C-alpha positions as CSV (number, residue, x, y, z in Angstrom):
1,M,64.2,33.8,40.1
2,K,66.2,36.0,37.7
3,T,67.5,39.4,39.0
4,V,67.8,42.4,36.6
5,T,69.6,45.5,37.7
6,N,68.9,47.9,34.9
7,W,65.9,49.1,32.8
8,T,67.5,49.2,29.4
9,G,68.5,46.5,26.9
10,L,66.2,43.8,28.2
11,S,65.6,40.7,26.2
12,D,62.2,40.0,24.9
13,A,61.8,37.1,27.3
14,L,61.9,39.6,30.2
15,R,59.4,42.0,28.8
16,G,55.6,41.8,29.3
17,A,55.8,40.9,33.1
18,S,53.0,41.7,35.5
19,V,54.8,43.5,38.3
20,A,54.3,44.6,41.9
21,M,56.2,47.8,42.6
22,G,57.5,49.3,45.9
23,N,60.3,49.1,48.3
24,F,59.0,46.0,50.0
25,D,61.1,46.4,53.2
26,G,60.3,43.3,55.3
27,V,58.0,41.9,52.6
28,H,55.2,41.9,55.1
29,R,51.6,40.8,54.7
30,G,50.6,44.1,53.2
31,H,53.2,43.6,50.5
32,H,52.0,40.0,50.0
33,S,48.6,41.4,48.9
34,V,50.2,43.6,46.3
35,I,52.4,40.8,45.0
36,D,49.4,38.3,44.8
37,A,47.4,40.9,42.8
38,A,50.2,40.9,40.2
39,R,49.9,37.1,39.6
40,R,48.5,36.5,36.1
41,P,48.4,33.2,34.2
42,D,49.6,34.7,31.0
43,A,52.6,36.8,32.2
44,P,55.8,36.3,34.3
45,L,55.4,37.6,37.9
46,G,57.8,40.4,38.5
47,V,58.7,42.8,41.3
48,V,60.1,46.3,40.7
49,T,62.1,47.7,43.6
50,F,65.0,49.9,44.3
51,E,68.5,49.5,45.7
52,P,69.7,51.2,47.8
53,H,66.4,52.1,49.5
54,P,65.5,55.7,48.4
55,R,65.4,56.7,52.1
56,E,69.0,55.8,52.5
57,V,69.9,58.1,49.6
58,F,67.8,61.1,50.8
59,A,68.6,60.7,54.5
60,P,72.0,59.1,54.7
61,D,72.7,60.2,58.3
62,A,69.4,58.8,59.6
63,P,69.6,55.8,62.0
64,P,69.5,52.4,60.2
65,F,65.9,51.5,59.5
66,R,65.8,48.6,57.1
67,L,64.2,45.4,58.1
68,M,66.0,43.5,55.3
69,N,69.1,43.9,53.3
70,A,68.9,43.3,49.6
71,E,69.8,39.7,49.9
72,A,67.1,38.9,52.4
73,R,64.5,40.7,50.4
74,A,65.5,38.7,47.2
75,N,65.4,35.4,49.2
76,R,61.9,36.2,50.5
77,L,60.6,37.2,47.1
78,E,61.9,34.0,45.5
79,R,60.1,32.0,48.2
80,L,56.9,33.8,47.2
81,G,57.3,32.6,43.6
82,V,58.5,35.8,41.9
83,D,60.0,35.0,38.5
84,V,61.9,38.3,37.8
85,L,63.2,40.8,40.4
86,F,63.8,44.2,38.8
87,E,66.1,45.6,41.4
88,L,66.7,49.0,39.9
89,P,69.8,51.1,41.0
90,F,68.5,54.2,42.8
91,I,71.2,56.4,41.1
92,P,70.8,60.1,40.1
93,A,69.7,59.1,36.6
94,L,66.7,57.3,38.1
95,A,66.1,59.5,41.2
96,G,65.9,62.6,38.9
97,L,63.1,61.3,36.7
98,G,59.7,62.9,37.1
99,A,56.7,60.8,37.5
100,E,55.7,60.8,33.8
101,A,59.2,60.1,32.7
102,F,59.5,57.2,35.1
103,A,56.3,55.7,33.8
104,R,57.3,56.2,30.2
105,D,61.0,55.6,30.1
106,V,61.4,52.9,32.8
107,L,58.1,51.0,33.1
108,A,56.7,51.2,29.5
109,E,59.8,51.5,27.2
110,G,62.5,50.1,29.5
111,L,60.9,47.1,31.2
112,G,58.0,46.7,28.9
113,V,55.6,45.8,31.7
114,S,52.1,44.7,30.9
115,H,50.6,45.3,34.4
116,V,51.7,47.2,37.5
117,V,50.2,46.7,41.0
118,V,50.9,49.2,43.8
119,G,49.6,50.0,47.2
120,A,47.2,52.9,47.7
121,D,49.9,55.0,49.5
122,F,52.5,54.5,46.7
123,H,54.4,57.6,45.5
124,F,57.0,57.8,42.7
125,G,59.1,60.2,40.7
126,K,61.2,63.1,41.7
127,G,59.9,64.7,44.8
128,R,57.4,61.9,45.2
129,Q,55.2,63.8,42.7
130,G,53.5,60.7,41.3
131,T,50.6,58.9,43.1
132,A,48.8,55.6,42.6
133,Q,46.1,57.6,40.8
134,T,48.5,59.4,38.4
135,L,50.2,56.0,37.7
136,Q,46.8,54.8,36.5
137,E,46.6,57.8,34.1
138,F,50.1,57.1,32.8
139,G,49.3,53.4,32.4
140,Q,46.4,54.3,30.1
141,R,48.6,56.6,28.1
142,F,51.6,54.3,27.8
143,G,49.9,51.0,27.4
144,F,50.0,49.0,30.7
145,D,47.3,48.1,33.2
146,V,47.4,49.4,36.7
147,T,45.8,47.9,39.8
148,V,45.8,49.9,43.1
149,M,45.5,47.7,46.2
150,P,44.0,49.0,49.5
151,L,46.1,48.9,52.6
152,V,45.9,45.6,54.4
153,G,45.9,45.2,58.2
154,K,44.0,44.3,61.3
155,A,41.4,46.3,63.2
156,D,44.1,48.3,65.0
157,G,45.7,49.5,61.7
158,A,47.5,48.6,58.5
159,F,50.5,46.3,58.5
160,S,53.5,48.6,58.3
161,S,57.3,48.4,58.5
162,T,57.1,50.9,61.4
163,A,54.9,48.6,63.6
164,I,57.2,45.7,62.8
165,R,60.3,47.7,63.8
166,T,58.6,48.5,67.1
167,A,57.8,44.9,67.8
168,L,61.4,43.8,67.0
169,T,62.9,46.6,69.1
170,E,60.8,45.2,72.1
171,G,61.8,41.6,71.4
172,R,58.3,40.7,70.4
173,V,59.4,38.4,67.5
174,A,56.1,36.5,67.4
175,D,54.1,39.8,66.9
176,A,56.6,40.8,64.2
177,A,56.1,37.4,62.5
178,D,52.3,37.8,62.6
179,M,52.6,41.1,60.7
180,L,55.3,39.9,58.4
181,G,53.6,36.6,57.5
182,H,56.9,34.9,58.2
183,R,59.6,34.9,60.9
184,H,62.0,37.9,60.8
185,R,65.3,36.8,59.3
186,I,68.8,38.1,59.0
187,D,70.5,37.0,55.8
188,G,74.1,37.3,54.7
189,K,77.5,35.8,54.2
190,V,79.4,34.2,57.1
191,L,82.4,36.4,58.0
192,H,85.6,35.7,59.8
193,G,85.5,36.7,63.4
194,A,87.7,36.6,66.5
195,K,86.9,32.9,66.9
196,R,86.4,33.3,70.7
197,G,83.3,31.0,70.5
198,R,85.3,28.1,69.3
199,D,87.6,28.4,72.3
200,L,84.5,28.4,74.6
201,G,83.0,25.3,73.0
202,Y,80.5,27.3,71.1
203,P,81.8,28.0,67.6
204,T,79.7,30.7,65.8
205,A,79.0,31.9,62.3
206,N,79.4,35.7,62.3
207,M,77.2,37.9,60.2
208,T,77.0,41.7,59.7
209,V,73.9,43.7,60.7
210,D,75.2,46.9,59.1
211,G,72.5,49.1,57.8
212,L,69.7,47.1,59.5
213,H,67.2,48.2,62.2
214,L,68.4,46.1,65.1
215,P,65.9,43.9,67.0
216,R,66.3,43.9,70.8
217,L,69.8,43.0,71.7
218,G,70.2,39.7,73.4
219,V,70.0,36.0,72.8
220,Y,67.5,34.2,70.5
221,A,66.4,30.7,69.6
222,V,66.9,30.5,65.9
223,Q,66.3,28.4,62.8
224,V,69.1,28.5,60.3
225,Q,69.0,27.9,56.6
226,V,72.4,27.3,54.9
227,R,71.7,28.4,51.4
228,N,74.8,27.3,49.5
229,G,77.9,25.1,49.8
230,P,78.3,21.6,51.0
231,H,76.3,22.1,54.2
232,Q,73.1,23.3,52.6
233,G,70.1,22.6,54.7
234,L,68.0,23.6,57.8
235,Y,69.4,23.6,61.3
236,D,68.4,24.7,64.8
237,G,70.6,27.0,66.9
238,V,71.0,29.9,69.3
239,A,72.2,33.4,68.3
240,S,73.5,36.4,70.1
241,L,72.8,39.9,68.8
242,G,74.8,42.5,70.6
243,V,78.0,44.4,71.3
244,R,79.7,41.6,73.3
245,P,80.1,43.4,76.6
246,M,82.2,40.6,78.0
247,F,84.9,41.4,75.5
248,G,84.6,45.2,75.4
249,V,83.3,45.3,71.8
250,N,81.0,48.2,70.9
251,T,80.0,47.3,67.3
252,P,76.7,45.3,67.0
253,N,77.3,41.8,65.7
254,F,75.2,38.7,65.0
255,E,76.8,35.4,66.1
256,V,75.0,32.1,65.3
257,H,75.8,28.8,67.0
258,I,74.3,25.8,65.1
259,F,73.6,22.8,67.3
260,D,75.5,19.6,66.7
261,F,77.2,21.1,63.6
262,K,80.7,20.3,62.4
263,G,82.0,21.9,59.3
264,D,83.3,25.1,57.8
265,L,80.7,27.8,56.9
266,Y,83.0,30.7,56.0
267,D,81.7,32.5,53.0
268,A,78.5,30.5,53.0
269,H,75.2,32.4,52.9
270,L,72.8,31.9,55.8
271,S,69.2,32.9,56.4
272,V,68.6,33.0,60.1
273,A,65.0,33.2,61.5
274,L,64.4,34.7,65.0
275,V,62.1,32.3,66.7
276,E,62.0,33.5,70.3
277,Y,63.8,36.1,72.4
278,L,65.5,34.4,75.4
279,R,67.3,37.1,77.4
280,P,69.2,40.4,77.2
281,E,72.9,40.4,76.7
282,A,74.9,40.5,79.9
283,K,78.5,40.8,81.2
284,F,79.6,38.0,83.4
285,D,82.2,37.8,86.2
286,S,84.1,35.0,84.5
287,L,84.3,32.9,81.4
288,E,83.0,29.9,83.4
289,A,79.9,31.9,84.3
290,L,79.5,32.9,80.6
291,I,79.8,29.2,79.5
292,A,77.3,28.1,82.1
293,Q,74.8,30.7,80.8
294,M,75.4,29.6,77.3
295,D,74.6,26.0,78.3
296,Q,71.3,27.2,79.8
297,D,70.5,29.3,76.7
298,S,71.2,26.3,74.4
299,A,69.0,23.9,76.5
300,Q,66.2,26.5,76.5
301,A,66.5,27.1,72.8
302,R,66.4,23.3,72.0
303,R,63.2,23.0,74.0
304,I,61.6,26.0,72.2
305,L,62.7,24.9,68.7
306,S,61.5,21.3,69.3
307,A,58.1,22.6,70.2
308,A,58.0,25.1,67.3
309,G,58.9,22.7,64.5
310,S,59.7,24.3,61.1
C-alpha cells in the first residue's frame, strides 16, 4: 500500500482511484461496507482520511478518544487490500475549505478520483456544511461518481466507534472484536523503558498509548505481530495496560511480554491484539507476590491463546 500525504502534484499513476472517504477510527464493520463498495475492477482502491483526526483539532482538550493511531489504521487498511491511502494533513489550508471547494480542489482536481464512497452520516467542509447528498451533487458537477452507503449494524443499532469504546472500557474485548470485525489492536514502536520486567524474569516491550482511548486497565492475553526487523512474525504473550501501581507510576503504559522470546525488539514496530481480559491491575505486598501472579497470568494466557488459535 502506498501512502500519500498531500493532495497536489500527484503522479498520473495515483489518479483515477475509487476511494472510500471518512475518518475510519477503528476501521470497524460499518467502515468495511464503505470500503468494499469502493472496490472496482478498473481502478485502484483508495481511502481518503485525515491526520490528525479533525476532532483532535477542534477539541484539543477533550479526553483521548481514538481507537487507533495513524499507524494502526494504516496497517488495518493495508490488510483490507487498500492500494493507496490518501492520509491528508488536517491543517488550516484544508480545514478552512468549504464543501464545494473541498470537492473541487481536493477530490476532483487534486486527487483526481473517479468514484467516492461515503456513509450516509458523512459530513465535510468547513463547519461540516457538506453532506452525503451535497457530495453527490458536486460529483455530478466535477466529474466523479458518488455512492452513499447506509449505516450497517445489528438489530440494536449501527456499528459505531462509541459502542466499541464502551465495550473496551468495560473489558469486553470479544464484543469489541465483533463490532470491529477484527480484534482490537495497539500498534506502535517499541520504546525503552525502566527494564524492571527483565529483572523480574518477564522482559517486556514497552509501547505508548498516548492519544488513545484506553481499554479497561489490567492484564490481557495477547497475540503479537512483529512487523519489521529480524524477528518478524506472530507470537503469543501477555500484556499489562495500566499505571504500574506497584512502582508508583501514574502515566498509562502498555507493556507486552512475549512468551519464550529471546531477542532485541527496541525500535521494532508491533501490532498487539487484545484477545481476552484476565484481571484488573493490582498492587502487591512484595515482588515475590507480583511474580507469582505474573506466573498465573502467563499460564492462563497460554491456555486461552492455545484455544483461540490465530
